[in-house]
C-alpha positions as CSV (number, residue, x, y, z in Angstrom):
1,M,15.5,-64.6,-70.5
2,E,13.8,-61.5,-70.4
3,L,15.0,-58.6,-68.1
4,A,12.4,-58.9,-65.9
5,G,13.6,-62.5,-65.1
6,I,17.1,-61.4,-64.7
7,V,15.8,-58.5,-62.0
8,Y,13.7,-61.0,-60.3
9,L,16.2,-63.5,-59.8
10,T,19.0,-60.7,-58.9
11,A,16.7,-59.5,-56.2
12,G,15.6,-63.1,-54.9
13,I,19.6,-63.5,-54.4
14,M,20.1,-60.0,-52.8
15,F,17.3,-60.9,-50.3
16,A,18.7,-64.5,-49.5
17,I,22.3,-63.4,-49.4
18,S,21.1,-60.5,-47.3
19,A,19.1,-62.8,-45.0
20,L,21.8,-65.4,-44.6
21,S,24.7,-62.6,-43.6
22,T,22.3,-61.1,-40.9
23,G,21.8,-64.6,-39.6
24,I,25.5,-65.6,-39.4
25,G,26.0,-61.9,-38.2
26,F,23.8,-62.2,-35.3
27,A,24.8,-65.6,-34.2
28,L,28.6,-64.5,-34.5
29,L,27.9,-61.5,-32.2
30,G,25.5,-63.6,-29.7
31,G,28.3,-66.3,-29.2
32,K,30.8,-63.4,-28.6
33,L,28.8,-61.8,-26.0
34,L,27.8,-65.0,-24.1
35,E,31.6,-66.1,-24.1
36,T,33.0,-62.8,-23.0
37,T,30.2,-62.5,-20.3
38,A,30.8,-66.1,-19.2
39,R,34.7,-64.8,-18.8
40,Q,34.3,-61.5,-17.1
41,P,30.6,-61.4,-15.7
42,E,31.3,-57.7,-14.2
43,L,31.4,-56.2,-17.7
44,A,28.0,-57.6,-19.1
45,P,26.0,-54.3,-18.7
46,Q,28.9,-52.1,-20.9
47,L,29.1,-55.2,-23.4
48,Q,25.5,-55.5,-23.8
49,T,25.0,-51.9,-24.6
50,K,27.6,-52.0,-27.2
51,T,26.2,-55.3,-28.7
52,F,22.9,-53.9,-29.2
53,I,24.8,-50.9,-31.1
54,L,26.6,-53.4,-33.0
55,A,23.2,-55.3,-33.5
56,G,21.5,-51.9,-35.1
57,L,24.5,-51.6,-37.3
58,L,24.7,-55.0,-38.4
59,D,20.4,-54.9,-39.1
60,A,21.2,-51.7,-41.4
61,V,23.3,-53.3,-43.9
62,P,20.6,-55.9,-45.2
63,M,17.9,-53.3,-44.8
64,I,19.6,-51.3,-47.5
65,S,19.7,-54.6,-49.6
66,V,16.3,-55.1,-49.4
67,G,15.6,-51.5,-50.5
68,I,17.8,-52.0,-53.8
69,A,16.1,-55.0,-54.2
70,M,12.7,-53.6,-53.9
71,Y,13.7,-51.0,-56.1
72,L,14.6,-53.3,-58.9
73,I,11.4,-55.4,-58.7
74,F,8.9,-52.4,-58.7
75,V,10.7,-49.8,-60.6
76,V,13.1,-51.6,-62.9
77,A,11.1,-54.5,-64.0
């Protein structure tokens, strides 16, 4: 297998893992938010604010992975 094929395969795996991990992370985060809001409704605004901050941080890691994968595709290969 030539280098370009390996780079494309690696980039595809990076895309897949980042998408899968983001989906799982958002599902867990949303589930915990709903669970905690159901237990203590008076804390809902504070929990929602913290959830949005964590969602931004959770989304930043796959964006870095996608950036590295795009670098591999367009520069290395």
